[in-house]
VEXVOBA-892948 format. One line per field, with one value per residue (C-alpha): residue in three letters; x, y negated, z negated; residue number from 1. Coordinates in nm, 2 decimals, padded with zeros to 4 digits, m for minus. Each point is the difference from the previous one (the first is absolute). Layout:
rest	[ala,...]
c1	[X,...]
c2	[Y,...]
c3	[Z,...]
nr	[NUM,...]
***
This chain:
rest	[arg,asp,lys,glu,trp,gln,lys,lys,gln,leu,gln,leu,asp,ser,thr,asp,pro,arg,his,asn,pro,asn,leu,asn,arg,asp,gln,asn,asp,pro,glu,phe,trp,tyr,his,ala,ala,arg,lys,pro,phe,asn,lys,ala,leu,leu,arg,thr,glu,gln,his,trp,asn,ser,arg,arg,glu,val,trp,leu,lys,gln,phe,glu,gln,val,lys,asp,met,asn,gln,lys,arg,glu,leu,leu,ala,glu,leu,leu,glu,asp,cys,ser,thr,glu,val,lys,arg,leu,val,ala,pro,ile,leu,his,phe,asn,ile,thr,met,lys,val,leu,thr,gly,phe,val,glu,lys,gly,ala,lys,met,gln,lys,ser,phe,glu,glu,val,ile,ser,ala,glu,glu,ser,leu,gly,val,leu,gln,gly,ile,arg,asn,arg,val,asp,glu,phe,gly,ser,gln,ala,ala,glu,asp,met,leu,val,glu,tyr,asp,ala,arg,ala,arg,ser,leu,ala,glu,glu,arg,gln,ala,gln,gln,gly,glu,glu,lys,arg,val,ala,asp,val,his,thr,leu,ala,gln,ile,met,asn,trp,gly,gln,lys,cys,lys,lys,asp,gly,leu,val,glu,trp,glu,gln,gly,asn,trp,ala,glu,ala,tyr,val,ser,trp,arg,gln,ala,asp,asp,thr,leu,arg,pro,phe,lys,ala,ala,asp,lys,glu,asn,gly,gln,leu,leu,ser,glu,leu,his,gly,ala,val,ala,lys,asn,leu,ser,gln,ala,cys,met,lys,leu,gly,tyr,trp,gln,glu,ala,val,lys,ala,ala,glu,thr,ala,ala,gln,leu,cys,pro,glu,asp,his,lys,ala,trp,phe,arg,leu,ala,cys,ala,leu,glu,gly,leu,gly,arg,leu,asp,glu,ala,glu,glu,cys,leu,his,lys,ile,asp,glu,cys,ser,val,gly,arg,pro,asp,arg,thr,arg,ile,ala,lys,asp,thr,gln,ala,lys,arg,glu,lys,leu,gln,ala,leu,arg,asp,arg,glu,gln,ala,ser,leu,lys,lys,thr,val,glu,lys,ala,leu,ala,arg,asn,val,phe,ser,glu,glu,arg,glu,asp,his,gln,ile,his,pro,ala,leu,ala,lys,asn,thr,ser,thr,arg,glu,pro,leu,glu,asp,ser,thr,gln,asn,ser,val,gln,lys,his,leu,thr,arg,glu,gly,ala,lys,asp,leu,leu,leu,glu,leu,arg,asp,ala,tyr,arg,asp,thr,thr,phe,gln,met,gln,ile,phe,lys,leu,ala,arg,asp,val,his,gly,gln,lys,asp,leu,phe,leu,ala,asn,leu,ser,lys,leu,ala,leu,pro,leu,gln,lys,pro,ile,leu,glu,gln,phe,gly,phe,glu,pro,ser,glu,lys,gly,val,lys,glu,met,lys,gln,ala,leu,gln,glu,his,leu,his,ala,ala,thr,ile,asp,glu,asp,ile,arg,arg,ala,ala,asp,glu,thr,thr,met,ala,phe,tyr,gly,val,met,tyr,asp,lys,leu,thr,arg,asp,asp,ala,val,asp,ser,pro,pro,ser,leu,glu,val,arg,leu,gly,arg,asp,pro,arg,glu,gln,ser,glu]
c1	[m00.04,00.35,00.09,00.35,00.10,m00.11,00.23,00.30,m00.03,m00.02,00.29,00.18,m00.06,00.14,00.35,00.08,00.09,m00.03,m00.36,m00.03,00.27,m00.17,00.13,00.34,m00.10,m00.12,m00.36,00.13,00.11,m00.19,00.03,m00.13,m00.35,00.04,00.02,m00.24,m00.25,00.07,m00.13,m00.30,m00.22,00.11,m00.02,m00.36,m00.04,00.12,m00.19,m00.32,00.08,00.10,m00.33,m00.21,00.18,m00.05,m00.34,m00.04,00.15,m00.25,m00.30,00.10,00.04,m00.34,m00.19,00.18,m00.13,m00.33,00.01,00.14,m00.26,m00.29,00.15,00.03,m00.36,m00.12,00.19,m00.11,m00.37,00.04,00.19,m00.27,m00.31,00.16,00.01,m00.30,m00.30,00.12,00.30,m00.15,m00.25,00.33,00.16,m00.23,m00.08,00.35,00.15,00.02,00.23,00.38,00.10,m00.23,00.15,00.37,m00.09,m00.18,00.30,00.23,m00.21,00.05,00.39,00.00,m00.21,00.25,00.29,m00.15,m00.16,m00.34,m00.34,m00.14,m00.24,00.17,00.15,m00.25,m00.22,00.28,m00.10,00.30,m00.12,m00.37,00.09,00.20,m00.30,m00.25,00.21,00.00,m00.38,m00.07,00.23,m00.14,m00.37,00.07,00.20,m00.08,00.23,00.27,00.09,00.09,00.21,00.14,00.08,00.15,00.24,00.09,00.02,00.28,00.20,00.08,00.03,00.27,00.17,00.03,00.16,00.22,00.13,00.02,00.22,00.22,00.02,00.11,00.21,00.06,00.11,00.26,00.02,00.37,00.07,00.21,00.24,m00.22,m00.30,00.26,00.17,m00.36,m00.11,00.32,00.03,m00.39,00.08,00.30,m00.22,m00.30,00.27,00.15,m00.35,m00.07,00.33,m00.04,m00.39,00.14,00.26,m00.28,m00.21,m00.28,m00.03,m00.30,00.15,00.34,m00.25,m00.18,00.35,00.16,m00.31,00.01,00.36,m00.08,m00.26,00.19,00.29,m00.18,m00.13,00.34,00.36,00.28,00.16,00.36,00.14,00.20,m00.33,m00.25,00.27,m00.07,m00.36,00.00,00.21,m00.24,m00.33,00.11,00.10,m00.35,m00.15,00.18,m00.07,m00.39,m00.01,00.14,m00.29,m00.26,00.10,m00.04,m00.33,m00.14,00.00,00.15,m00.10,00.13,00.32,00.05,m00.05,00.27,00.24,m00.03,00.05,00.33,00.13,m00.07,00.18,00.28,00.00,00.38,m00.15,m00.05,m00.18,m00.28,m00.02,00.00,m00.32,m00.18,00.09,m00.15,m00.31,m00.06,00.07,m00.29,m00.22,00.07,00.17,00.30,00.13,00.01,00.17,00.28,00.04,00.11,00.23,00.17,00.06,00.12,00.28,00.07,00.02,00.22,00.28,00.35,m00.15,00.19,m00.27,m00.12,00.05,m00.27,m00.22,00.00,m00.05,m00.31,m00.15,00.08,m00.21,m00.25,m00.03,m00.03,m00.30,m00.16,00.05,m00.14,m00.32,m00.01,m00.02,m00.20,m00.24,00.01,m00.03,m00.33,m00.12,00.07,m00.18,m00.29,m00.04,00.03,m00.28,m00.22,00.05,m00.07,m00.33,m00.10,00.06,00.04,m00.22,m00.23,m00.30,00.05,m00.28,00.13,00.32,00.27,00.09,00.38,00.06,00.15,m00.38,m00.16,m00.32,m00.23,m00.33,m00.29,m00.28,m00.25,m00.08,m00.02,m00.30,00.12,00.34,00.06,00.34,m00.21,m00.18,00.31,00.28,00.31,00.29,00.32,00.39,00.31,00.29,00.19,m00.33,m00.07,00.36,m00.02,m00.32,00.17,00.24,m00.18,m00.21,00.34,00.13,m00.31,m00.02,00.35,m00.14,00.13,m00.34,m00.16,00.23,m00.08,m00.35,00.04,00.23,m00.26,m00.30,00.20,00.06,m00.38,m00.13,00.31,00.09,m00.28,00.00,m00.39,m00.04,00.32,m00.11,m00.37,00.12,00.32,m00.21,m00.14,00.33,00.16,m00.27,00.10,00.32,m00.15,m00.20,00.21,00.20,m00.32,m00.08,00.34,m00.03,m00.36,m00.19,m00.29,00.13,m00.25,m00.01,m00.14,00.31,00.21,m00.19,00.04,00.38,00.01,m00.16,00.26,00.31,m00.14,00.06,00.39,00.01,m00.19,00.18,00.15,00.37,m00.01,00.25,00.28,00.00,m00.40,00.04,00.28,m00.21,m00.31,00.21,00.13,m00.34,m00.14,00.28,m00.05,m00.38,00.00,00.29,00.06,m00.24,00.14,00.18,m00.29,m00.27,00.23,00.16,m00.15,m00.15,00.19,00.34,00.18,m00.04,00.30,00.25,00.00,00.04,00.35,00.12,m00.15,00.17,00.35,00.05,00.11,m00.25,00.28,00.15,00.11,m00.02,00.23]
c2	[00.00,m00.23,m00.09,m00.17,00.32,00.22,m00.20,00.00,00.40,00.02,m00.20,00.18,00.34,m00.14,m00.17,00.18,00.35,m00.03,m00.06,00.24,00.32,00.08,m00.31,00.17,00.38,00.21,00.07,00.37,00.02,00.13,m00.23,m00.27,00.12,00.14,m00.39,m00.12,00.24,m00.16,m00.32,m00.09,m00.03,00.29,00.16,m00.08,00.15,00.34,00.04,m00.09,00.23,00.28,m00.06,00.07,00.29,00.13,m00.07,00.15,00.34,00.01,m00.08,00.26,00.24,m00.07,00.03,00.34,00.10,m00.09,00.18,00.32,m00.05,00.00,00.31,00.16,m00.09,00.16,00.31,00.03,m00.01,00.25,00.26,m00.07,00.12,00.34,m00.03,00.17,m00.20,m00.02,m00.18,m00.26,m00.09,m00.05,m00.21,m00.21,m00.24,m00.11,00.08,m00.40,m00.05,m00.01,00.20,00.31,m00.08,00.08,00.28,00.15,m00.08,00.18,00.30,m00.02,m00.02,00.32,00.17,m00.04,00.08,00.30,00.11,00.00,m00.13,m00.30,00.13,00.27,m00.28,m00.23,00.31,00.09,m00.04,m00.26,m00.21,m00.01,m00.10,m00.32,m00.08,00.07,m00.22,m00.30,00.04,00.00,m00.31,m00.17,00.06,m00.11,m00.32,m00.11,m00.12,m00.15,00.38,00.06,m00.27,00.07,00.34,m00.09,m00.24,00.30,00.22,m00.23,m00.08,00.34,00.06,m00.27,00.15,00.33,m00.14,m00.19,00.31,00.20,m00.28,m00.02,00.37,00.01,m00.32,m00.24,00.18,m00.24,00.03,00.02,m00.32,00.02,m00.25,m00.23,m00.02,m00.01,m00.29,m00.17,00.06,m00.11,m00.33,m00.08,00.11,m00.27,m00.27,00.08,00.00,m00.38,m00.11,00.08,m00.16,m00.31,m00.01,00.07,m00.25,m00.26,00.14,00.15,00.35,00.08,m00.03,00.18,00.30,00.00,00.02,00.29,00.21,00.00,00.09,00.28,00.13,00.03,00.14,00.27,00.27,00.03,00.17,00.05,00.32,m00.04,m00.09,m00.33,m00.15,00.15,m00.22,m00.30,00.05,00.06,m00.27,m00.26,00.15,00.00,m00.38,m00.05,00.16,m00.17,m00.31,00.10,00.14,m00.35,m00.19,00.21,m00.09,m00.37,00.07,00.22,00.32,00.21,00.34,m00.06,m00.14,00.34,00.19,m00.21,m00.01,00.40,00.02,m00.23,00.22,00.31,m00.12,m00.15,00.19,m00.17,m00.33,m00.20,m00.27,00.25,00.16,m00.38,m00.07,00.29,m00.08,m00.34,00.16,00.25,m00.29,m00.19,00.30,00.06,00.32,m00.08,00.32,00.07,m00.32,00.07,00.33,m00.18,m00.22,00.32,00.08,m00.34,00.08,00.30,m00.16,m00.26,00.22,m00.07,m00.30,m00.36,m00.18,00.26,m00.28,m00.25,00.31,00.13,m00.36,m00.04,00.36,m00.09,m00.32,00.20,00.25,m00.29,m00.12,00.34,00.03,m00.36,00.14,00.30,m00.18,m00.27,00.28,00.15,m00.32,m00.09,00.37,m00.04,m00.36,00.15,00.31,m00.24,m00.25,00.31,00.11,m00.34,00.00,00.38,00.14,00.31,00.02,00.30,m00.27,m00.13,00.17,m00.09,00.17,m00.21,00.14,00.02,m00.29,00.30,00.13,m00.38,00.02,m00.30,00.00,m00.07,m00.23,00.26,00.22,00.37,00.15,00.30,00.08,00.33,00.08,00.00,00.33,00.17,00.18,m00.22,00.13,00.00,00.04,00.13,m00.21,00.10,m00.04,m00.37,m00.09,00.12,m00.15,m00.32,00.06,00.06,m00.30,m00.19,00.12,m00.08,m00.36,m00.07,00.06,m00.30,m00.06,00.01,m00.24,m00.24,00.04,m00.11,m00.32,m00.09,00.05,m00.21,m00.25,m00.01,m00.02,m00.26,00.20,m00.02,00.33,00.06,m00.03,00.26,00.23,00.02,00.07,00.21,00.32,00.02,m00.02,00.25,00.28,00.15,00.04,00.16,00.26,00.22,00.01,00.04,00.30,00.14,00.00,00.15,m00.33,m00.11,m00.23,m00.29,m00.29,00.28,00.21,m00.33,m00.02,00.38,m00.04,m00.31,00.17,00.29,m00.24,m00.18,00.32,m00.03,m00.40,m00.02,00.29,m00.08,00.04,m00.05,00.20,m00.22,00.12,m00.04,m00.36,m00.08,00.15,m00.21,m00.29,00.04,00.10,m00.34,m00.21,00.16,m00.04,m00.33,m00.10,m00.37,m00.08,00.22,m00.28,m00.21,00.28,00.14,m00.36,m00.17,m00.30,m00.21,00.12,m00.23,00.08,00.22,m00.14,00.09,00.35,m00.08,m00.14,00.26,00.27,m00.22,m00.05,m00.33,m00.12,m00.11,00.36,00.04,00.33,00.16]
c3	[m00.03,m00.03,00.33,m00.08,m00.23,00.31,00.22,m00.26,m00.02,00.39,00.03,m00.28,00.18,00.32,m00.14,m00.33,m00.01,m00.39,00.02,00.32,00.00,00.33,00.16,00.12,00.03,00.27,00.05,00.05,m00.35,m00.22,m00.27,00.22,00.00,m00.37,m00.12,00.23,m00.17,m00.32,00.09,m00.19,00.30,00.21,m00.35,m00.02,00.35,m00.03,m00.35,00.20,00.27,m00.28,m00.19,00.31,00.11,m00.34,00.00,00.35,m00.13,m00.31,00.24,00.23,m00.30,m00.12,00.34,00.02,m00.33,00.07,00.33,m00.18,m00.29,00.27,00.18,m00.35,m00.06,00.33,m00.07,m00.35,00.09,00.29,m00.28,m00.25,00.27,m00.06,m00.37,m00.26,m00.06,m00.37,00.11,00.23,m00.27,m00.24,00.21,00.24,m00.29,m00.03,00.33,00.05,m00.28,00.09,m00.31,00.16,00.35,m00.16,m00.18,00.32,00.22,m00.27,00.03,00.38,m00.06,m00.24,00.23,00.28,m00.26,m00.09,00.31,m00.12,00.13,m00.15,m00.12,m00.21,m00.14,m00.09,m00.15,m00.23,m00.38,m00.04,00.28,m00.10,m00.31,00.06,00.28,m00.31,m00.23,00.27,00.01,m00.34,m00.07,00.29,m00.13,m00.35,00.06,00.35,00.30,m00.26,m00.12,00.35,00.04,m00.32,00.09,00.35,m00.22,m00.21,00.31,00.16,m00.31,m00.04,00.36,m00.03,m00.31,00.15,00.32,m00.21,m00.19,00.31,00.15,m00.34,m00.01,00.38,00.01,00.28,00.26,00.20,00.41,00.15,00.21,00.27,00.10,00.17,m00.24,m00.28,00.14,00.05,m00.33,m00.19,00.21,m00.08,m00.35,m00.01,00.16,m00.27,m00.28,00.11,00.06,m00.37,m00.11,00.18,m00.18,m00.33,00.00,00.07,m00.28,00.21,m00.20,00.17,00.34,m00.10,m00.12,00.32,00.20,m00.24,m00.03,00.41,00.03,m00.29,00.23,00.29,m00.16,m00.24,00.24,00.18,m00.09,00.21,00.17,m00.13,m00.32,00.11,00.13,m00.27,m00.26,00.19,00.01,m00.37,m00.09,00.21,m00.13,m00.36,00.03,00.12,m00.28,m00.24,00.12,00.06,m00.34,m00.13,00.20,m00.13,m00.36,00.09,00.11,m00.28,00.22,m00.26,00.09,00.37,m00.16,m00.18,00.30,00.22,m00.26,00.00,00.33,00.00,m00.33,00.23,00.32,m00.20,m00.36,m00.06,00.07,m00.33,00.13,00.09,m00.34,m00.16,00.26,m00.14,m00.35,00.04,00.19,m00.29,m00.26,00.19,m00.06,m00.35,00.07,m00.22,m00.10,00.40,00.04,m00.28,00.19,00.35,m00.24,m00.09,00.39,00.06,m00.26,00.18,00.35,m00.13,m00.11,00.18,00.18,m00.07,m00.13,m00.26,m00.27,00.21,00.03,m00.36,m00.12,00.22,m00.11,m00.39,00.04,00.17,m00.29,m00.24,00.18,00.03,m00.40,m00.04,00.19,m00.20,m00.34,00.11,00.13,m00.38,m00.13,00.19,m00.08,m00.39,00.01,00.19,m00.25,m00.30,00.15,00.04,m00.34,m00.13,00.20,m00.13,00.34,m00.13,m00.33,00.00,m00.10,00.37,00.22,00.35,00.07,00.18,00.35,00.08,00.30,00.20,00.02,00.01,00.21,00.07,m00.19,00.22,m00.06,00.08,m00.29,00.13,m00.02,m00.20,m00.17,00.18,m00.24,m00.27,00.11,00.13,m00.16,m00.05,00.15,m00.13,00.10,m00.14,m00.07,00.32,00.19,m00.15,00.10,00.36,00.07,m00.12,00.24,00.28,m00.07,m00.01,00.29,00.20,m00.12,00.07,00.37,00.24,00.14,m00.31,m00.18,00.29,m00.04,m00.35,00.07,00.26,m00.27,m00.22,00.24,00.11,m00.36,m00.09,m00.29,m00.20,m00.24,00.01,00.38,00.03,m00.21,00.12,00.34,m00.07,m00.09,00.36,00.16,m00.21,00.04,00.33,m00.16,m00.30,00.18,00.11,m00.31,m00.21,00.21,m00.03,m00.36,m00.04,m00.01,00.22,00.27,m00.10,m00.25,m00.27,00.07,m00.09,m00.32,m00.10,00.09,m00.23,m00.28,00.04,m00.01,m00.30,m00.20,00.07,00.02,m00.34,m00.18,m00.37,00.17,00.39,00.22,00.10,00.38,m00.02,m00.11,00.26,00.28,m00.12,m00.01,00.35,00.12,m00.12,00.16,00.31,m00.03,m00.04,00.23,m00.01,m00.22,m00.31,m00.16,00.00,m00.10,m00.31,m00.12,m00.31,00.14,m00.28,00.14,00.22,00.37,00.12,00.24,00.37,00.13,00.14,m00.33,m00.20,00.20,00.01,00.34,00.17,00.27,00.23,m00.01,00.36,00.21,00.20]
nr	[1,2,3,4,5,6,7,8,9,10,11,12,13,14,15,16,17,18,19,20,21,22,23,24,25,26,27,28,29,30,31,32,33,34,35,36,37,38,39,40,41,42,43,44,45,46,47,48,49,50,51,52,53,54,55,56,57,58,59,60,61,62,63,64,65,66,67,68,69,70,71,72,73,74,75,76,77,78,79,80,81,82,83,84,85,86,87,88,89,90,91,92,93,94,95,96,97,98,99,100,101,102,103,104,105,106,107,108,109,110,111,112,113,114,115,116,117,118,119,120,121,122,123,124,125,126,127,128,129,130,131,132,133,134,135,136,137,138,139,140,141,142,143,144,145,146,147,148,149,150,151,152,153,154,155,156,157,158,159,160,161,162,163,164,165,166,167,168,169,170,171,172,173,174,175,176,177,178,179,180,181,182,183,184,185,186,187,188,189,190,191,192,193,194,195,196,197,198,199,200,201,202,203,204,205,206,207,208,209,210,211,212,213,214,215,216,217,218,219,220,221,222,223,224,225,226,227,228,229,230,231,232,233,234,235,236,237,238,239,240,241,242,243,244,245,246,247,248,249,250,251,252,253,254,255,256,257,258,259,260,261,262,263,264,265,266,267,268,269,270,271,272,273,274,275,276,277,278,279,280,281,282,283,284,285,286,287,288,289,290,291,292,293,294,295,296,297,298,299,300,301,302,303,304,305,306,307,308,309,310,311,312,313,314,315,316,317,318,319,320,321,322,323,324,325,326,327,328,329,330,331,332,333,334,335,336,337,338,339,340,341,342,343,344,345,346,347,348,349,350,351,352,353,354,355,356,357,358,359,360,361,362,363,364,365,366,367,368,369,370,371,372,373,374,375,376,377,378,379,380,381,382,383,384,385,386,387,388,389,390,391,392,393,394,395,396,397,398,399,400,401,402,403,404,405,406,407,408,409,410,411,412,413,414,415,416,417,418,419,420,421,422,423,424,425,426,427,428,429,430,431,432,433,434,435,436,437,438,439,440,441,442,443,444,445,446,447,448,449,450,451,452,453,454,455,456,457,458,459,460,461,462,463,464,465,466,467,468,469,470,471,472,473,474,475,476,477,478,479,480,481,482,483,484,485,486,487,488,489,490,491,492,493,494,495,496,497,498,499,500,501,502,503,504,505,506,507,508,509,510]
***
């Protein structure tokens, strides 16, 4: 908009090589186009093109899914014609729900694998039991029950897929010389783009560039050892920088994954282990961060800068210990305050629920308390510990943490509004775990789980492992709101996250 400023910029571009490094470069040089792409206007054009290309791929994928679903509906309609009248009567009222379509599609795939007809598979006692369960829930609770079952089904499918992928591991493709040169050149370009943005303080732009480099380098491996080492060093440097950018932006789960990748690629690199220690510290996993510091001590043996590294690790250990002391002091103060208010008094009628099991209280009164008429379920000590650890791991999922962050931002940090919506957000994650431990995958099951855990959390002598697991689950469940929800309002507000974790905001990446 400022014509004089634009005129001055154009003049500098055409006369000053310090302002425009491309002035004396040949257009055949790749750096010429790399630098041109970093210009704000050109970058905006490229981002717009990438956005619409991505949207086009999403639309095409959705279109293919719709076509595939329509074909499956036609196929299932034909297959159901050959089934018995009993099956038709059972399926017809719920056939239009997506959960029914997914279950029936699973029967078709099962029949293909077992070389059985669709009629034989759907007429089996187990299959009829599944369909009858869907029918009963829909008849009792309506279409909302079908949506809840679909969410639960998708959550379990994703969980099984992630477990299968974790067991098999990510299989990398062997890149030929030409492909290897292309991905390494592109990785170097994205790494440099990220460094330029980092130096200007644009953490989000640096994150995007390093994420792009990581996505490019991750699927490949070199055919020979020498090129494999070069590829590992480049990918390790990108992963370390990506971890640093994630920590700046508060993406702690992703920061841990990136740092773990860097540590796997370069196990002797003390910086990779230090990044991992910082990321684990941000999640409150202090014991694991301490183990990373021991790894740094092992890596620093024989290095000329061992004294400096030892000084840094000792400073980090002191900060971790300070965090532990602070946590213990906060817990002690909370217990003292609870005792002063007679929270643990036998005369108190309403039992307090541990924050790890916190669930919002709806303004609608239930028609009846179904838990009063049912037999209370119990958990062993090991079962209670395993249940809390499963909940902790589920709550630490990156997607869930980002949802918590968005919820906290949407409610402007208000405690009541945050807690009123948190339970709805957590229920899809809780359902598979509830079913795994023998509870009903519903709000009723959540209440039963709370009652079973109360026996261990309100015991005269609480098991130390259970207490620690409950505290870690609480921290993961509340996410970015943990400090605000667990700290007394009368206490001074805590320092910023960067200062609390002992990091210098001006810390540079490689």
